[in-house]
PATORFI-244849 format. One record per residue (C-alpha): residue in three letters; z, y, x. Coordinates in nm, 3 decimals. Layout:
% PATORFI-244849
<vokol><type>ALA</type><Z>Z</Z><Y>Y</Y><X>X</X></vokol>
...
% end
This chain:
% PATORFI-244849
<vokol><type>MET</type><Z>7.994</Z><Y>1.671</Y><X>13.940</X></vokol>
<vokol><type>SER</type><Z>7.776</Z><Y>1.364</Y><X>13.932</X></vokol>
<vokol><type>LYS</type><Z>7.489</Z><Y>1.509</Y><X>13.747</X></vokol>
<vokol><type>LYS</type><Z>7.368</Z><Y>1.846</Y><X>13.630</X></vokol>
<vokol><type>PRO</type><Z>7.559</Z><Y>1.954</Y><X>13.312</X></vokol>
<vokol><type>LEU</type><Z>7.368</Z><Y>2.039</Y><X>12.999</X></vokol>
<vokol><type>LEU</type><Z>7.563</Z><Y>2.365</Y><X>12.945</X></vokol>
<vokol><type>THR</type><Z>7.756</Z><Y>2.605</Y><X>13.169</X></vokol>
<vokol><type>ILE</type><Z>8.004</Z><Y>2.844</Y><X>12.998</X></vokol>
<vokol><type>ALA</type><Z>8.060</Z><Y>3.129</Y><X>13.238</X></vokol>
<vokol><type>ILE</type><Z>8.330</Z><Y>3.376</Y><X>13.176</X></vokol>
<vokol><type>PRO</type><Z>8.320</Z><Y>3.709</Y><X>13.367</X></vokol>
<vokol><type>THR</type><Z>8.666</Z><Y>3.863</Y><X>13.361</X></vokol>
<vokol><type>TYR</type><Z>8.878</Z><Y>4.151</Y><X>13.503</X></vokol>
<vokol><type>ASN</type><Z>9.232</Z><Y>4.234</Y><X>13.437</X></vokol>
<vokol><type>ARG</type><Z>9.256</Z><Y>4.080</Y><X>13.086</X></vokol>
<vokol><type>SER</type><Z>9.455</Z><Y>3.770</Y><X>13.148</X></vokol>
<vokol><type>SER</type><Z>9.593</Z><Y>3.759</Y><X>12.795</X></vokol>
<vokol><type>CYS</type><Z>9.239</Z><Y>3.757</Y><X>12.649</X></vokol>
<vokol><type>LEU</type><Z>9.128</Z><Y>3.497</Y><X>12.901</X></vokol>
<vokol><type>ALA</type><Z>9.414</Z><Y>3.269</Y><X>12.810</X></vokol>
<vokol><type>ARG</type><Z>9.316</Z><Y>3.271</Y><X>12.455</X></vokol>
<vokol><type>LEU</type><Z>8.948</Z><Y>3.200</Y><X>12.534</X></vokol>
<vokol><type>LEU</type><Z>9.036</Z><Y>2.912</Y><X>12.764</X></vokol>
<vokol><type>ASP</type><Z>9.262</Z><Y>2.766</Y><X>12.499</X></vokol>
<vokol><type>SER</type><Z>8.987</Z><Y>2.788</Y><X>12.234</X></vokol>
<vokol><type>ILE</type><Z>8.769</Z><Y>2.580</Y><X>12.488</X></vokol>
<vokol><type>ILE</type><Z>9.043</Z><Y>2.330</Y><X>12.547</X></vokol>
<vokol><type>GLN</type><Z>9.090</Z><Y>2.284</Y><X>12.169</X></vokol>
<vokol><type>GLN</type><Z>8.734</Z><Y>2.172</Y><X>12.128</X></vokol>
<vokol><type>GLU</type><Z>8.687</Z><Y>1.802</Y><X>12.077</X></vokol>
<vokol><type>ASN</type><Z>8.452</Z><Y>1.770</Y><X>12.376</X></vokol>
<vokol><type>TYR</type><Z>8.587</Z><Y>2.026</Y><X>12.609</X></vokol>
<vokol><type>CYS</type><Z>8.611</Z><Y>1.762</Y><X>12.877</X></vokol>
<vokol><type>HIS</type><Z>8.252</Z><Y>1.634</Y><X>12.827</X></vokol>
<vokol><type>ASP</type><Z>8.069</Z><Y>1.553</Y><X>13.149</X></vokol>
<vokol><type>GLU</type><Z>7.784</Z><Y>1.767</Y><X>13.024</X></vokol>
<vokol><type>LEU</type><Z>7.997</Z><Y>2.083</Y><X>13.001</X></vokol>
<vokol><type>GLU</type><Z>8.079</Z><Y>2.314</Y><X>13.290</X></vokol>
<vokol><type>VAL</type><Z>8.312</Z><Y>2.603</Y><X>13.270</X></vokol>
<vokol><type>ILE</type><Z>8.325</Z><Y>2.879</Y><X>13.530</X></vokol>
<vokol><type>VAL</type><Z>8.563</Z><Y>3.176</Y><X>13.535</X></vokol>
<vokol><type>CYS</type><Z>8.426</Z><Y>3.462</Y><X>13.750</X></vokol>
<vokol><type>ASP</type><Z>8.725</Z><Y>3.689</Y><X>13.843</X></vokol>
<vokol><type>ASN</type><Z>8.615</Z><Y>4.040</Y><X>13.945</X></vokol>
<vokol><type>ALA</type><Z>8.910</Z><Y>4.090</Y><X>14.186</X></vokol>
<vokol><type>SER</type><Z>9.172</Z><Y>4.112</Y><X>13.912</X></vokol>
<vokol><type>THR</type><Z>9.525</Z><Y>4.251</Y><X>13.993</X></vokol>
<vokol><type>ASP</type><Z>9.707</Z><Y>4.099</Y><X>13.704</X></vokol>
<vokol><type>GLU</type><Z>9.783</Z><Y>3.737</Y><X>13.611</X></vokol>
<vokol><type>THR</type><Z>9.421</Z><Y>3.642</Y><X>13.580</X></vokol>
<vokol><type>ALA</type><Z>9.419</Z><Y>3.393</Y><X>13.872</X></vokol>
<vokol><type>ARG</type><Z>9.715</Z><Y>3.211</Y><X>13.753</X></vokol>
<vokol><type>ILE</type><Z>9.599</Z><Y>3.191</Y><X>13.392</X></vokol>
<vokol><type>ALA</type><Z>9.253</Z><Y>3.088</Y><X>13.490</X></vokol>
<vokol><type>LYS</type><Z>9.381</Z><Y>2.809</Y><X>13.730</X></vokol>
<vokol><type>SER</type><Z>9.621</Z><Y>2.683</Y><X>13.464</X></vokol>
<vokol><type>GLY</type><Z>9.355</Z><Y>2.658</Y><X>13.192</X></vokol>
<vokol><type>LEU</type><Z>9.075</Z><Y>2.528</Y><X>13.412</X></vokol>
<vokol><type>ASP</type><Z>9.301</Z><Y>2.245</Y><X>13.544</X></vokol>
<vokol><type>LYS</type><Z>9.261</Z><Y>2.090</Y><X>13.194</X></vokol>
<vokol><type>ILE</type><Z>8.880</Z><Y>2.102</Y><X>13.207</X></vokol>
<vokol><type>ARG</type><Z>8.700</Z><Y>1.832</Y><X>13.403</X></vokol>
<vokol><type>ASN</type><Z>8.402</Z><Y>2.027</Y><X>13.531</X></vokol>
<vokol><type>SER</type><Z>8.542</Z><Y>2.376</Y><X>13.607</X></vokol>
<vokol><type>THR</type><Z>8.542</Z><Y>2.630</Y><X>13.877</X></vokol>
<vokol><type>TYR</type><Z>8.759</Z><Y>2.937</Y><X>13.937</X></vokol>
<vokol><type>HIS</type><Z>8.568</Z><Y>3.198</Y><X>14.149</X></vokol>
<vokol><type>LEU</type><Z>8.740</Z><Y>3.509</Y><X>14.284</X></vokol>
<vokol><type>ASN</type><Z>8.521</Z><Y>3.796</Y><X>14.403</X></vokol>
<vokol><type>GLU</type><Z>8.661</Z><Y>3.943</Y><X>14.733</X></vokol>
<vokol><type>GLU</type><Z>8.603</Z><Y>4.290</Y><X>14.592</X></vokol>
<vokol><type>ASN</type><Z>8.513</Z><Y>4.424</Y><X>14.247</X></vokol>
<vokol><type>LEU</type><Z>8.143</Z><Y>4.401</Y><X>14.198</X></vokol>
<vokol><type>GLY</type><Z>8.128</Z><Y>4.613</Y><X>13.887</X></vokol>
<vokol><type>MET</type><Z>8.041</Z><Y>4.460</Y><X>13.545</X></vokol>
<vokol><type>ASP</type><Z>7.670</Z><Y>4.398</Y><X>13.642</X></vokol>
<vokol><type>GLY</type><Z>7.761</Z><Y>4.238</Y><X>13.965</X></vokol>
<vokol><type>ASN</type><Z>8.006</Z><Y>4.007</Y><X>13.803</X></vokol>
<vokol><type>PHE</type><Z>7.751</Z><Y>3.910</Y><X>13.534</X></vokol>
<vokol><type>GLN</type><Z>7.500</Z><Y>3.828</Y><X>13.810</X></vokol>
<vokol><type>LYS</type><Z>7.764</Z><Y>3.621</Y><X>13.998</X></vokol>
<vokol><type>CYS</type><Z>7.818</Z><Y>3.413</Y><X>13.680</X></vokol>
<vokol><type>PHE</type><Z>7.434</Z><Y>3.350</Y><X>13.662</X></vokol>
<vokol><type>GLU</type><Z>7.423</Z><Y>3.249</Y><X>14.031</X></vokol>
<vokol><type>LEU</type><Z>7.724</Z><Y>3.012</Y><X>14.016</X></vokol>
<vokol><type>SER</type><Z>7.608</Z><Y>2.835</Y><X>13.692</X></vokol>
<vokol><type>ASN</type><Z>7.475</Z><Y>2.480</Y><X>13.744</X></vokol>
<vokol><type>GLY</type><Z>7.390</Z><Y>2.384</Y><X>13.387</X></vokol>
<vokol><type>LYS</type><Z>7.049</Z><Y>2.348</Y><X>13.232</X></vokol>
<vokol><type>TYR</type><Z>7.167</Z><Y>2.624</Y><X>12.990</X></vokol>
<vokol><type>LEU</type><Z>7.398</Z><Y>2.927</Y><X>13.061</X></vokol>
<vokol><type>TRP</type><Z>7.628</Z><Y>3.059</Y><X>12.801</X></vokol>
<vokol><type>MET</type><Z>7.809</Z><Y>3.358</Y><X>12.928</X></vokol>
<vokol><type>ILE</type><Z>8.116</Z><Y>3.454</Y><X>12.714</X></vokol>
<vokol><type>GLY</type><Z>8.310</Z><Y>3.778</Y><X>12.721</X></vokol>
<vokol><type>ASP</type><Z>8.670</Z><Y>3.719</Y><X>12.799</X></vokol>
<vokol><type>ASP</type><Z>8.793</Z><Y>3.873</Y><X>12.479</X></vokol>
<vokol><type>ASP</type><Z>8.584</Z><Y>3.645</Y><X>12.254</X></vokol>
<vokol><type>LEU</type><Z>8.677</Z><Y>3.292</Y><X>12.129</X></vokol>
<vokol><type>ILE</type><Z>8.487</Z><Y>2.981</Y><X>12.043</X></vokol>
<vokol><type>VAL</type><Z>8.559</Z><Y>2.866</Y><X>11.692</X></vokol>
<vokol><type>LYS</type><Z>8.662</Z><Y>2.509</Y><X>11.610</X></vokol>
<vokol><type>ASN</type><Z>8.381</Z><Y>2.260</Y><X>11.670</X></vokol>
<vokol><type>GLY</type><Z>8.167</Z><Y>2.544</Y><X>11.802</X></vokol>
<vokol><type>ILE</type><Z>8.070</Z><Y>2.364</Y><X>12.121</X></vokol>
<vokol><type>SER</type><Z>7.983</Z><Y>2.042</Y><X>11.922</X></vokol>
<vokol><type>LYS</type><Z>7.738</Z><Y>2.253</Y><X>11.709</X></vokol>
<vokol><type>VAL</type><Z>7.572</Z><Y>2.398</Y><X>12.014</X></vokol>
<vokol><type>PHE</type><Z>7.541</Z><Y>2.057</Y><X>12.186</X></vokol>
<vokol><type>SER</type><Z>7.393</Z><Y>1.923</Y><X>11.868</X></vokol>
<vokol><type>ILE</type><Z>7.101</Z><Y>2.178</Y><X>11.874</X></vokol>
<vokol><type>LEU</type><Z>7.047</Z><Y>2.161</Y><X>12.252</X></vokol>
<vokol><type>LYS</type><Z>7.029</Z><Y>1.780</Y><X>12.246</X></vokol>
<vokol><type>SER</type><Z>6.805</Z><Y>1.762</Y><X>11.932</X></vokol>
<vokol><type>ARG</type><Z>6.557</Z><Y>2.024</Y><X>12.074</X></vokol>
<vokol><type>PRO</type><Z>6.552</Z><Y>1.969</Y><X>12.458</X></vokol>
<vokol><type>ALA</type><Z>6.251</Z><Y>2.217</Y><X>12.486</X></vokol>
<vokol><type>LEU</type><Z>6.454</Z><Y>2.513</Y><X>12.365</X></vokol>
<vokol><type>ASP</type><Z>6.443</Z><Y>2.812</Y><X>12.596</X></vokol>
<vokol><type>MET</type><Z>6.699</Z><Y>3.029</Y><X>12.425</X></vokol>
<vokol><type>VAL</type><Z>6.954</Z><Y>3.004</Y><X>12.142</X></vokol>
<vokol><type>TYR</type><Z>7.143</Z><Y>3.287</Y><X>11.967</X></vokol>
<vokol><type>VAL</type><Z>7.475</Z><Y>3.190</Y><X>11.805</X></vokol>
<vokol><type>ASN</type><Z>7.621</Z><Y>3.400</Y><X>11.525</X></vokol>
<vokol><type>SER</type><Z>7.960</Z><Y>3.582</Y><X>11.553</X></vokol>
<vokol><type>ALA</type><Z>8.208</Z><Y>3.748</Y><X>11.330</X></vokol>
<vokol><type>ALA</type><Z>8.547</Z><Y>3.912</Y><X>11.354</X></vokol>
<vokol><type>LYS</type><Z>8.836</Z><Y>3.678</Y><X>11.259</X></vokol>
<vokol><type>THR</type><Z>8.874</Z><Y>3.823</Y><X>10.911</X></vokol>
<vokol><type>GLU</type><Z>8.508</Z><Y>3.764</Y><X>10.844</X></vokol>
<vokol><type>LEU</type><Z>8.468</Z><Y>3.401</Y><X>10.978</X></vokol>
<vokol><type>ASN</type><Z>8.295</Z><Y>3.142</Y><X>10.766</X></vokol>
<vokol><type>TYR</type><Z>8.375</Z><Y>2.796</Y><X>10.891</X></vokol>
<vokol><type>ASN</type><Z>8.071</Z><Y>2.613</Y><X>10.739</X></vokol>
<vokol><type>ALA</type><Z>8.064</Z><Y>2.250</Y><X>10.851</X></vokol>
<vokol><type>ASP</type><Z>7.690</Z><Y>2.218</Y><X>10.820</X></vokol>
<vokol><type>VAL</type><Z>7.478</Z><Y>2.356</Y><X>11.107</X></vokol>
<vokol><type>ARG</type><Z>7.226</Z><Y>2.606</Y><X>10.963</X></vokol>
<vokol><type>THR</type><Z>6.958</Z><Y>2.693</Y><X>11.215</X></vokol>
<vokol><type>SER</type><Z>6.631</Z><Y>2.871</Y><X>11.228</X></vokol>
<vokol><type>PHE</type><Z>6.357</Z><Y>2.795</Y><X>11.488</X></vokol>
<vokol><type>TYR</type><Z>6.094</Z><Y>3.019</Y><X>11.626</X></vokol>
<vokol><type>THR</type><Z>5.793</Z><Y>2.973</Y><X>11.849</X></vokol>
<vokol><type>ASN</type><Z>5.730</Z><Y>3.331</Y><X>11.957</X></vokol>
<vokol><type>ASP</type><Z>5.932</Z><Y>3.621</Y><X>12.090</X></vokol>
<vokol><type>VAL</type><Z>5.847</Z><Y>3.862</Y><X>11.807</X></vokol>
<vokol><type>ASP</type><Z>5.988</Z><Y>3.636</Y><X>11.520</X></vokol>
<vokol><type>PHE</type><Z>6.295</Z><Y>3.543</Y><X>11.730</X></vokol>
<vokol><type>ILE</type><Z>6.376</Z><Y>3.907</Y><X>11.814</X></vokol>
<vokol><type>SER</type><Z>6.321</Z><Y>4.021</Y><X>11.444</X></vokol>
<vokol><type>ASP</type><Z>6.598</Z><Y>3.786</Y><X>11.345</X></vokol>
<vokol><type>VAL</type><Z>6.835</Z><Y>3.856</Y><X>11.631</X></vokol>
<vokol><type>LYS</type><Z>6.764</Z><Y>4.235</Y><X>11.676</X></vokol>
<vokol><type>VAL</type><Z>7.012</Z><Y>4.429</Y><X>11.894</X></vokol>
<vokol><type>MET</type><Z>7.250</Z><Y>4.133</Y><X>11.903</X></vokol>
<vokol><type>PHE</type><Z>7.019</Z><Y>4.009</Y><X>12.175</X></vokol>
<vokol><type>THR</type><Z>7.231</Z><Y>4.225</Y><X>12.407</X></vokol>
<vokol><type>PHE</type><Z>7.560</Z><Y>4.057</Y><X>12.294</X></vokol>
<vokol><type>ILE</type><Z>7.656</Z><Y>3.829</Y><X>12.590</X></vokol>
<vokol><type>SER</type><Z>7.857</Z><Y>3.588</Y><X>12.395</X></vokol>
<vokol><type>GLY</type><Z>7.576</Z><Y>3.524</Y><X>12.149</X></vokol>
<vokol><type>MET</type><Z>7.301</Z><Y>3.427</Y><X>12.399</X></vokol>
<vokol><type>ILE</type><Z>7.244</Z><Y>3.068</Y><X>12.540</X></vokol>
<vokol><type>CYS</type><Z>6.968</Z><Y>3.080</Y><X>12.801</X></vokol>
<vokol><type>LYS</type><Z>6.773</Z><Y>2.811</Y><X>12.988</X></vokol>
<vokol><type>LYS</type><Z>6.809</Z><Y>2.852</Y><X>13.369</X></vokol>
<vokol><type>THR</type><Z>6.476</Z><Y>2.768</Y><X>13.512</X></vokol>
<vokol><type>ASP</type><Z>6.346</Z><Y>2.827</Y><X>13.859</X></vokol>
<vokol><type>ALA</type><Z>6.117</Z><Y>3.087</Y><X>13.729</X></vokol>
<vokol><type>ILE</type><Z>6.405</Z><Y>3.275</Y><X>13.569</X></vokol>
<vokol><type>VAL</type><Z>6.603</Z><Y>3.247</Y><X>13.894</X></vokol>
<vokol><type>LYS</type><Z>6.312</Z><Y>3.407</Y><X>14.076</X></vokol>
<vokol><type>ALA</type><Z>6.274</Z><Y>3.679</Y><X>13.814</X></vokol>
<vokol><type>VAL</type><Z>6.637</Z><Y>3.779</Y><X>13.852</X></vokol>
<vokol><type>GLY</type><Z>6.586</Z><Y>3.805</Y><X>14.228</X></vokol>
<vokol><type>ILE</type><Z>6.286</Z><Y>4.033</Y><X>14.170</X></vokol>
<vokol><type>PHE</type><Z>6.400</Z><Y>4.249</Y><X>13.889</X></vokol>
<vokol><type>SER</type><Z>6.792</Z><Y>4.286</Y><X>13.939</X></vokol>
<vokol><type>PRO</type><Z>6.737</Z><Y>4.591</Y><X>14.166</X></vokol>
<vokol><type>GLN</type><Z>6.583</Z><Y>4.763</Y><X>13.864</X></vokol>
<vokol><type>THR</type><Z>6.851</Z><Y>4.662</Y><X>13.621</X></vokol>
<vokol><type>THR</type><Z>7.163</Z><Y>4.699</Y><X>13.820</X></vokol>
<vokol><type>GLY</type><Z>7.398</Z><Y>4.972</Y><X>13.715</X></vokol>
<vokol><type>LYS</type><Z>7.288</Z><Y>4.995</Y><X>13.355</X></vokol>
<vokol><type>TYR</type><Z>7.551</Z><Y>4.759</Y><X>13.212</X></vokol>
<vokol><type>LEU</type><Z>7.287</Z><Y>4.524</Y><X>13.071</X></vokol>
<vokol><type>MET</type><Z>7.244</Z><Y>4.284</Y><X>13.368</X></vokol>
<vokol><type>HIS</type><Z>7.215</Z><Y>3.981</Y><X>13.151</X></vokol>
<vokol><type>LEU</type><Z>6.879</Z><Y>4.118</Y><X>13.011</X></vokol>
<vokol><type>THR</type><Z>6.744</Z><Y>4.053</Y><X>13.364</X></vokol>
<vokol><type>TRP</type><Z>6.727</Z><Y>3.683</Y><X>13.277</X></vokol>
<vokol><type>GLN</type><Z>6.713</Z><Y>3.707</Y><X>12.902</X></vokol>
<vokol><type>LEU</type><Z>6.399</Z><Y>3.929</Y><X>12.885</X></vokol>
<vokol><type>PRO</type><Z>6.177</Z><Y>3.707</Y><X>13.118</X></vokol>
<vokol><type>LEU</type><Z>6.293</Z><Y>3.402</Y><X>12.931</X></vokol>
<vokol><type>LEU</type><Z>6.210</Z><Y>3.579</Y><X>12.598</X></vokol>
<vokol><type>LYS</type><Z>5.869</Z><Y>3.669</Y><X>12.723</X></vokol>
<vokol><type>GLN</type><Z>5.776</Z><Y>3.345</Y><X>12.879</X></vokol>
<vokol><type>GLY</type><Z>5.946</Z><Y>3.097</Y><X>12.644</X></vokol>
<vokol><type>GLY</type><Z>5.808</Z><Y>2.933</Y><X>12.343</X></vokol>
<vokol><type>GLU</type><Z>6.101</Z><Y>2.763</Y><X>12.180</X></vokol>
<vokol><type>PHE</type><Z>6.389</Z><Y>2.969</Y><X>12.025</X></vokol>
<vokol><type>ALA</type><Z>6.667</Z><Y>2.895</Y><X>11.785</X></vokol>
<vokol><type>VAL</type><Z>6.929</Z><Y>3.100</Y><X>11.580</X></vokol>
<vokol><type>ILE</type><Z>7.251</Z><Y>2.914</Y><X>11.477</X></vokol>
<vokol><type>HIS</type><Z>7.355</Z><Y>3.111</Y><X>11.168</X></vokol>
<vokol><type>ASN</type><Z>7.701</Z><Y>2.957</Y><X>11.171</X></vokol>
<vokol><type>ASN</type><Z>7.978</Z><Y>3.162</Y><X>11.315</X></vokol>
<vokol><type>ILE</type><Z>8.033</Z><Y>3.015</Y><X>11.655</X></vokol>
<vokol><type>ILE</type><Z>8.201</Z><Y>3.304</Y><X>11.819</X></vokol>
<vokol><type>GLU</type><Z>8.502</Z><Y>3.480</Y><X>11.701</X></vokol>
<vokol><type>ALA</type><Z>8.440</Z><Y>3.835</Y><X>11.832</X></vokol>
<vokol><type>GLU</type><Z>8.704</Z><Y>4.096</Y><X>11.910</X></vokol>
<vokol><type>PRO</type><Z>8.568</Z><Y>4.420</Y><X>11.739</X></vokol>
<vokol><type>ASP</type><Z>8.583</Z><Y>4.751</Y><X>11.924</X></vokol>
<vokol><type>ASN</type><Z>8.741</Z><Y>4.598</Y><X>12.234</X></vokol>
<vokol><type>SER</type><Z>8.472</Z><Y>4.694</Y><X>12.482</X></vokol>
<vokol><type>GLY</type><Z>8.482</Z><Y>5.012</Y><X>12.693</X></vokol>
<vokol><type>GLY</type><Z>8.454</Z><Y>5.183</Y><X>13.027</X></vokol>
<vokol><type>TYR</type><Z>8.087</Z><Y>5.263</Y><X>13.001</X></vokol>
<vokol><type>HIS</type><Z>7.873</Z><Y>5.524</Y><X>12.822</X></vokol>
<vokol><type>LEU</type><Z>7.811</Z><Y>5.349</Y><X>12.487</X></vokol>
<vokol><type>TYR</type><Z>7.532</Z><Y>5.582</Y><X>12.368</X></vokol>
<vokol><type>LYS</type><Z>7.355</Z><Y>5.597</Y><X>12.706</X></vokol>
<vokol><type>VAL</type><Z>7.367</Z><Y>5.219</Y><X>12.753</X></vokol>
<vokol><type>PHE</type><Z>7.217</Z><Y>5.138</Y><X>12.406</X></vokol>
<vokol><type>SER</type><Z>6.949</Z><Y>5.419</Y><X>12.419</X></vokol>
<vokol><type>ASN</type><Z>6.819</Z><Y>5.522</Y><X>12.767</X></vokol>
<vokol><type>ASN</type><Z>6.933</Z><Y>5.215</Y><X>12.968</X></vokol>
<vokol><type>LEU</type><Z>6.826</Z><Y>4.968</Y><X>12.705</X></vokol>
<vokol><type>ALA</type><Z>6.473</Z><Y>5.132</Y><X>12.673</X></vokol>
<vokol><type>THR</type><Z>6.443</Z><Y>5.155</Y><X>13.052</X></vokol>
<vokol><type>ILE</type><Z>6.514</Z><Y>4.782</Y><X>13.105</X></vokol>
<vokol><type>PHE</type><Z>6.281</Z><Y>4.679</Y><X>12.820</X></vokol>
<vokol><type>ASP</type><Z>6.009</Z><Y>4.896</Y><X>12.974</X></vokol>
<vokol><type>VAL</type><Z>6.020</Z><Y>4.656</Y><X>13.288</X></vokol>
<vokol><type>PHE</type><Z>5.913</Z><Y>4.361</Y><X>13.068</X></vokol>
<vokol><type>TYR</type><Z>5.745</Z><Y>4.497</Y><X>12.760</X></vokol>
<vokol><type>PRO</type><Z>5.535</Z><Y>4.814</Y><X>12.680</X></vokol>
<vokol><type>ARG</type><Z>5.704</Z><Y>5.061</Y><X>12.453</X></vokol>
<vokol><type>GLU</type><Z>5.455</Z><Y>4.986</Y><X>12.169</X></vokol>
<vokol><type>HIS</type><Z>5.515</Z><Y>4.616</Y><X>12.177</X></vokol>
<vokol><type>ARG</type><Z>5.689</Z><Y>4.486</Y><X>11.864</X></vokol>
<vokol><type>VAL</type><Z>5.969</Z><Y>4.328</Y><X>12.058</X></vokol>
<vokol><type>SER</type><Z>6.059</Z><Y>4.653</Y><X>12.228</X></vokol>
<vokol><type>LYS</type><Z>6.021</Z><Y>4.856</Y><X>11.915</X></vokol>
<vokol><type>ARG</type><Z>6.237</Z><Y>4.631</Y><X>11.702</X></vokol>
<vokol><type>VAL</type><Z>6.519</Z><Y>4.602</Y><X>11.940</X></vokol>
<vokol><type>ARG</type><Z>6.525</Z><Y>4.968</Y><X>12.003</X></vokol>
<vokol><type>ALA</type><Z>6.516</Z><Y>5.058</Y><X>11.632</X></vokol>
<vokol><type>SER</type><Z>6.790</Z><Y>4.818</Y><X>11.576</X></vokol>
<vokol><type>ALA</type><Z>6.989</Z><Y>4.972</Y><X>11.859</X></vokol>
<vokol><type>CYS</type><Z>6.957</Z><Y>5.317</Y><X>11.684</X></vokol>
<vokol><type>LEU</type><Z>7.106</Z><Y>5.172</Y><X>11.370</X></vokol>
<vokol><type>PHE</type><Z>7.385</Z><Y>5.009</Y><X>11.571</X></vokol>
<vokol><type>LEU</type><Z>7.486</Z><Y>5.345</Y><X>11.731</X></vokol>
<vokol><type>LEU</type><Z>7.502</Z><Y>5.509</Y><X>11.388</X></vokol>
<vokol><type>ASN</type><Z>7.807</Z><Y>5.311</Y><X>11.323</X></vokol>
<vokol><type>PHE</type><Z>7.991</Z><Y>5.481</Y><X>11.606</X></vokol>
<vokol><type>ILE</type><Z>7.892</Z><Y>5.850</Y><X>11.554</X></vokol>
<vokol><type>GLY</type><Z>8.192</Z><Y>6.052</Y><X>11.443</X></vokol>
<vokol><type>ASP</type><Z>8.429</Z><Y>5.751</Y><X>11.459</X></vokol>
<vokol><type>GLU</type><Z>8.679</Z><Y>5.835</Y><X>11.733</X></vokol>
<vokol><type>ASP</type><Z>8.863</Z><Y>5.498</Y><X>11.689</X></vokol>
<vokol><type>LYS</type><Z>8.567</Z><Y>5.296</Y><X>11.764</X></vokol>
<vokol><type>THR</type><Z>8.462</Z><Y>5.508</Y><X>12.064</X></vokol>
<vokol><type>LYS</type><Z>8.802</Z><Y>5.578</Y><X>12.228</X></vokol>
<vokol><type>ASN</type><Z>8.772</Z><Y>5.303</Y><X>12.492</X></vokol>
<vokol><type>PHE</type><Z>8.426</Z><Y>5.424</Y><X>12.618</X></vokol>
<vokol><type>ALA</type><Z>8.356</Z><Y>5.656</Y><X>12.900</X></vokol>
<vokol><type>THR</type><Z>8.230</Z><Y>5.918</Y><X>12.672</X></vokol>
<vokol><type>ASN</type><Z>8.169</Z><Y>5.959</Y><X>12.294</X></vokol>
<vokol><type>ASN</type><Z>7.910</Z><Y>6.252</Y><X>12.318</X></vokol>
<vokol><type>TYR</type><Z>7.613</Z><Y>6.117</Y><X>12.123</X></vokol>
<vokol><type>LEU</type><Z>7.379</Z><Y>6.409</Y><X>12.175</X></vokol>
<vokol><type>ARG</type><Z>7.445</Z><Y>6.431</Y><X>12.550</X></vokol>
<vokol><type>ASP</type><Z>7.409</Z><Y>6.062</Y><X>12.623</X></vokol>
<vokol><type>CYS</type><Z>7.105</Z><Y>5.994</Y><X>12.407</X></vokol>
<vokol><type>ASP</type><Z>6.916</Z><Y>6.313</Y><X>12.513</X></vokol>
% end
């Protein structure tokens, strides 16, 4: 790689080779997937299925690409942190292996990053396939403070595929300092997002649907605990409870969780669906 890429797409994955194949294909279908300013990394958390073969086959078609295999399973948080450590771009876009980038999605992202080089963080909108709106015009809102930005993004600040973050030396240092306090809470990405939110001064929201999200496909963790106790605990590291940023995200998380209460289909993949016990 001759120069630092503008954007790194990092994909944490584990035993979902069919999902990974679809995501890599959605990247390859982009008009500028082979752009020198784009880096693509697949971080395989010691998968035992066809992930290695699928990853290498897809990445062979992408000029600046890396396949990384963890020697042992690092857990979700550990794999997220490995994505952060391996990324070389000015900006990091970590995308869940079950999500897709819509047609011309990367071009829209590049257009914003290049037109506003001082941007610290960008949120890109997402929707399920049945709800996608393919609007050709890029519709964007810009903010200069954390409160206004988080008031727009709300709990979607926790959606990994929606957040594009500038990777600065200060943020790298912050991750080294704070990761021991955030590990094991299934929200490791907030370890770099929250310091950047607090320190940054240029934020953007792309209202176009850039990500095709797979609804109700997450699992393996305690949904209610992660988005109540864990979320609040991590925000406490960076913001006082009474700060508007913390209050607005936590209030939004409460509304988010209401969508799952009593719906066994939505909660069947999670470690537990006991709302009262996990949120107590």
